[in-house]
Structures are given as structure tokens and as C-alpha cells.
C-alpha positions as protocol buffer text, in pm:
chain_id: "A"
residue {
  index: 1
  type: UNK
  ca { x: -961 y: -1051 z: 432 }
}
residue {
  index: 2
  type: UNK
  ca { x: -1219 y: -1305 z: 569 }
}
residue {
  index: 3
  type: UNK
  ca { x: -1100 y: -1225 z: 949 }
}
residue {
  index: 4
  type: UNK
  ca { x: -1140 y: -872 z: 864 }
}
residue {
  index: 5
  type: UNK
  ca { x: -1480 y: -919 z: 727 }
}
residue {
  index: 6
  type: UNK
  ca { x: -1601 y: -1093 z: 1004 }
}
residue {
  index: 7
  type: UNK
  ca { x: -1469 y: -865 z: 1213 }
}
residue {
  index: 8
  type: UNK
  ca { x: -1703 y: -589 z: 1037 }
}
residue {
  index: 9
  type: UNK
  ca { x: -1987 y: -849 z: 1063 }
}
residue {
  index: 10
  type: UNK
  ca { x: -1948 y: -839 z: 1448 }
}
residue {
  index: 11
  type: UNK
  ca { x: -1954 y: -445 z: 1364 }
}
residue {
  index: 12
  type: UNK
  ca { x: -2289 y: -448 z: 1252 }
}
residue {
  index: 13
  type: UNK
  ca { x: -2442 y: -714 z: 1433 }
}
residue {
  index: 14
  type: UNK
  ca { x: -2298 y: -514 z: 1780 }
}
residue {
  index: 15
  type: UNK
  ca { x: -2454 y: -183 z: 1617 }
}
residue {
  index: 16
  type: UNK
  ca { x: -2141 y: -24 z: 1557 }
}
residue {
  index: 17
  type: UNK
  ca { x: -2224 y: -15 z: 1168 }
}
residue {
  index: 18
  type: UNK
  ca { x: -2513 y: 29 z: 947 }
}
residue {
  index: 19
  type: UNK
  ca { x: -2697 y: -281 z: 894 }
}
residue {
  index: 20
  type: UNK
  ca { x: -2726 y: -148 z: 570 }
}
residue {
  index: 21
  type: UNK
  ca { x: -2270 y: -177 z: 529 }
}
residue {
  index: 22
  type: UNK
  ca { x: -2157 y: -480 z: 354 }
}
residue {
  index: 23
  type: UNK
  ca { x: -1887 y: -634 z: 616 }
}
residue {
  index: 24
  type: UNK
  ca { x: -1683 y: -738 z: 269 }
}
residue {
  index: 25
  type: UNK
  ca { x: -1714 y: -437 z: 124 }
}
residue {
  index: 26
  type: UNK
  ca { x: -1607 y: -211 z: 433 }
}
residue {
  index: 27
  type: UNK
  ca { x: -1296 y: -450 z: 411 }
}
residue {
  index: 28
  type: UNK
  ca { x: -1208 y: -369 z: 90 }
}
residue {
  index: 29
  type: UNK
  ca { x: -1264 y: -38 z: 123 }
}
residue {
  index: 30
  type: UNK
  ca { x: -1009 y: -10 z: 441 }
}
residue {
  index: 31
  type: UNK
  ca { x: -738 y: -257 z: 249 }
}
residue {
  index: 32
  type: UNK
  ca { x: -777 y: -24 z: -73 }
}
residue {
  index: 33
  type: UNK
  ca { x: -759 y: 286 z: 117 }
}
residue {
  index: 34
  type: UNK
  ca { x: -421 y: 171 z: 300 }
}
residue {
  index: 35
  type: UNK
  ca { x: -290 y: 44 z: -24 }
}
residue {
  index: 36
  type: UNK
  ca { x: -328 y: 403 z: -185 }
}
residue {
  index: 37
  type: UNK
  ca { x: -210 y: 544 z: 135 }
}
residue {
  index: 38
  type: UNK
  ca { x: 130 y: 346 z: 106 }
}
residue {
  index: 39
  type: UNK
  ca { x: 169 y: 433 z: -257 }
}
residue {
  index: 40
  type: UNK
  ca { x: 140 y: 811 z: -125 }
}
residue {
  index: 41
  type: UNK
  ca { x: 385 y: 793 z: 105 }
}
residue {
  index: 42
  type: UNK
  ca { x: 590 y: 561 z: -79 }
}
residue {
  index: 43
  type: UNK
  ca { x: 592 y: 841 z: -351 }
}
residue {
  index: 44
  type: UNK
  ca { x: 650 y: 1166 z: -97 }
}
residue {
  index: 45
  type: UNK
  ca { x: 342 y: 1258 z: 48 }
}
residue {
  index: 46
  type: UNK
  ca { x: 406 y: 1408 z: 391 }
}
residue {
  index: 47
  type: UNK
  ca { x: 218 y: 1298 z: 711 }
}
residue {
  index: 48
  type: UNK
  ca { x: -45 y: 1576 z: 686 }
}
residue {
  index: 49
  type: UNK
  ca { x: -135 y: 1518 z: 322 }
}
residue {
  index: 50
  type: UNK
  ca { x: -174 y: 1144 z: 444 }
}
residue {
  index: 51
  type: UNK
  ca { x: -392 y: 1276 z: 724 }
}
residue {
  index: 52
  type: UNK
  ca { x: -605 y: 1477 z: 507 }
}
residue {
  index: 53
  type: UNK
  ca { x: -679 y: 1220 z: 289 }
}
residue {
  index: 54
  type: UNK
  ca { x: -791 y: 969 z: 578 }
}
residue {
  index: 55
  type: UNK
  ca { x: -1025 y: 1275 z: 677 }
}
residue {
  index: 56
  type: UNK
  ca { x: -1148 y: 1254 z: 340 }
}
residue {
  index: 57
  type: UNK
  ca { x: -1224 y: 889 z: 355 }
}
residue {
  index: 58
  type: UNK
  ca { x: -1369 y: 903 z: 693 }
}
residue {
  index: 59
  type: UNK
  ca { x: -1631 y: 1116 z: 543 }
}
residue {
  index: 60
  type: UNK
  ca { x: -1703 y: 868 z: 335 }
}
residue {
  index: 61
  type: UNK
  ca { x: -1756 y: 613 z: 618 }
}
residue {
  index: 62
  type: UNK
  ca { x: -2100 y: 510 z: 664 }
}
residue {
  index: 63
  type: UNK
  ca { x: -2214 y: 625 z: 1047 }
}
residue {
  index: 64
  type: UNK
  ca { x: -2413 y: 412 z: 1248 }
}
């Protein structure tokens, strides 16, 4: 996860993410979302259901 947290840190310094966003927390959030989506897909969620979940998750993403 270190590389991804580093990429998020670059996003903060580049102005793509809000300064208040903690890069390590954002990386954990993304990995948790991916793992949850994988579990949902494994258990039979449709592509449309997964897309709706991503839409909800992106509404929680901190805007720059």
C-alpha cells in the first residue's frame, strides 16, 4: 500500500486532492472499496449494482 499512499501524497501536493486528505487513509479507503466490490461480485452482484456502489463511494471522495 505504500506506493499507492505515495501516489495520493503526490495528488495532494499537485492540488488534485484536498490538503486535509490523509494519503494513507485514502489508499485504505480505495482498497477497502475494491475488496468490498470483489466480495459483492463474487456473491452475484450485477455490473449495474456494482456501478451504483461506486457512484455512492465517489460521492464520499474529498473534492479538491
